[in-house]
C-alpha positions as CSV (number, residue, x, y, z in Angstrom):
1,X,20.4,-4.9,42.5
2,X,22.3,-4.8,45.7
3,X,26.0,-4.8,45.3
4,X,26.8,-4.7,49.1
5,X,27.1,-8.2,50.6
6,X,25.4,-7.5,54.0
7,X,27.0,-9.1,57.1
8,X,24.6,-11.7,58.6
9,X,26.6,-12.1,61.8
10,X,25.1,-10.9,65.2
11,X,28.3,-8.8,65.6
12,X,27.7,-6.9,62.3
13,X,25.8,-3.9,63.3
14,X,26.6,-0.4,61.8
15,X,30.4,-0.6,62.0
16,X,30.7,-4.0,60.2
17,X,27.6,-3.6,57.9
18,X,29.0,-5.6,55.0
19,X,31.4,-5.6,52.1
20,X,31.7,-4.8,48.5
21,X,33.9,-6.3,45.8
22,X,35.6,-3.8,43.4
23,X,38.1,-5.0,40.8
24,X,38.4,-8.3,42.8
25,X,39.2,-6.6,46.1
26,X,36.8,-6.7,49.1
27,X,36.2,-3.5,50.9
28,X,34.6,-3.2,54.3
29,X,31.3,-1.2,54.3
30,X,30.0,0.5,57.5
31,X,26.5,2.1,57.8
32,X,27.3,5.0,60.4
33,X,26.4,8.1,58.4
34,X,22.6,8.8,58.5
35,X,21.4,10.7,55.4
36,X,20.3,14.3,55.7
37,X,21.9,14.6,59.2
38,X,24.7,17.0,59.9
39,X,27.8,15.4,61.4
40,X,31.3,16.4,62.3
41,X,34.0,15.0,60.2
42,X,37.8,14.9,60.5
43,X,39.8,14.1,57.5
44,X,43.6,13.5,56.8
45,X,45.0,14.4,53.5
46,X,48.5,13.9,52.3
47,X,50.3,17.0,50.9
48,X,52.6,16.9,48.0
49,X,55.5,17.4,50.3
50,X,54.5,14.2,52.1
51,X,53.3,15.6,55.4
52,X,49.7,15.1,56.7
53,X,47.1,17.9,56.8
54,X,44.1,17.5,59.1
55,X,41.0,19.3,58.4
56,X,37.6,19.5,60.2
57,X,34.2,19.7,58.4
58,X,30.7,19.9,59.8
59,X,27.8,19.1,57.4
60,X,26.0,16.4,55.5
61,X,27.4,13.5,53.4
62,X,26.7,15.5,50.1
63,X,29.0,18.2,51.3
64,X,31.6,15.7,52.5
65,X,32.0,14.3,49.0
66,X,32.9,17.7,47.7
67,X,35.8,17.8,50.3
68,X,37.3,14.5,49.5
69,X,40.2,14.3,47.0
70,X,42.5,11.7,45.7
71,X,45.0,12.6,48.4
72,X,42.5,12.0,51.2
73,X,43.8,9.1,53.3
74,X,41.3,8.9,56.3
75,X,37.9,10.4,57.0
76,X,36.5,10.0,60.5
77,X,32.9,10.9,61.8
78,X,32.0,11.9,65.3
79,X,29.1,9.8,66.5
80,X,27.2,10.6,69.7
81,X,26.1,7.6,71.7
82,X,23.0,7.2,73.8
83,X,24.9,7.6,77.1
84,X,26.0,11.2,76.1
85,X,29.6,10.3,75.1
86,X,30.9,10.6,71.5
87,X,33.5,8.5,69.7
88,X,35.2,8.9,66.3
89,X,34.6,6.2,63.7
90,X,36.4,5.7,60.4
91,X,34.0,6.1,57.4
92,X,36.7,6.1,54.7
93,X,40.2,4.7,54.8
94,X,42.5,4.5,51.8
95,X,46.1,3.6,51.0
96,X,47.8,4.3,47.7
97,X,44.5,5.5,46.2
98,X,42.6,2.3,47.1
99,X,39.9,1.9,49.6
100,X,40.1,-0.4,52.6
101,X,36.8,0.7,54.1
102,X,33.9,3.1,53.2
103,X,30.5,4.1,54.6
104,X,27.4,3.0,52.7
105,X,26.1,6.6,52.6
106,X,29.3,7.7,50.7
107,X,28.9,4.9,48.3
108,X,25.3,5.9,47.5
109,X,26.3,9.6,46.8
110,X,29.3,9.0,44.6
111,X,28.9,9.7,40.8
112,X,31.1,8.3,38.0
113,X,32.7,11.8,37.8
114,X,33.6,11.8,41.5
115,X,35.2,8.3,41.0
116,X,37.3,9.5,38.1
117,X,38.5,12.7,39.9
118,X,39.1,11.3,43.4
119,X,39.4,7.6,43.2
120,X,40.7,6.7,39.8
121,X,42.3,3.4,41.1
122,X,38.8,2.2,42.3
123,X,37.1,2.5,38.9
124,X,35.4,-0.8,38.0
125,X,33.9,-0.7,34.5
126,X,32.3,-4.2,34.8
127,X,30.4,-3.1,37.9
128,X,29.3,0.2,36.1
129,X,27.9,-1.8,33.2
130,X,25.7,-3.7,35.5
131,X,24.5,-0.5,37.1
132,X,23.6,1.1,33.8
133,X,25.9,4.0,34.0
134,X,26.0,6.3,30.9
135,X,27.7,9.6,31.8
136,X,29.8,11.1,34.5
137,X,26.6,12.2,36.3
138,X,25.5,8.6,36.7
139,X,25.5,7.2,40.2
140,X,28.6,4.9,40.6
141,X,27.1,2.5,43.1
142,X,23.4,2.7,42.6
143,X,21.3,1.4,39.9
144,X,20.7,4.0,37.2
145,X,17.4,4.2,35.3
146,X,17.4,4.7,31.6
């Protein structure tokens, strides 16, 4: 079962890969992060006092998920292009605890427990029933086997 509606436009590519519907809201999905590759990430987190904290992280997407919290507002990834330059692309954007865009690789690695701890406003019980989730260790956006 594929829950991501893939963009069929010629302009789609990696940045505008598709979208996913969670609790009736459409969230843009990109496909920039390649699994098992180390990337440079920069994330912005809102502190309790209201100011922004910027943190850099270098590693794989599995480690990135451990760094994300409910106060994370933006995660960017540095992507090196064929011509030798590099650009920063958003792989997660949130506002008020709700997603506006997320990368496909992050979706594929999130568990139900991660969702409850970091993104409680994005919990979709109906979607999880379709994906056969049973425990907090179940994958939140991938089909789970019995």
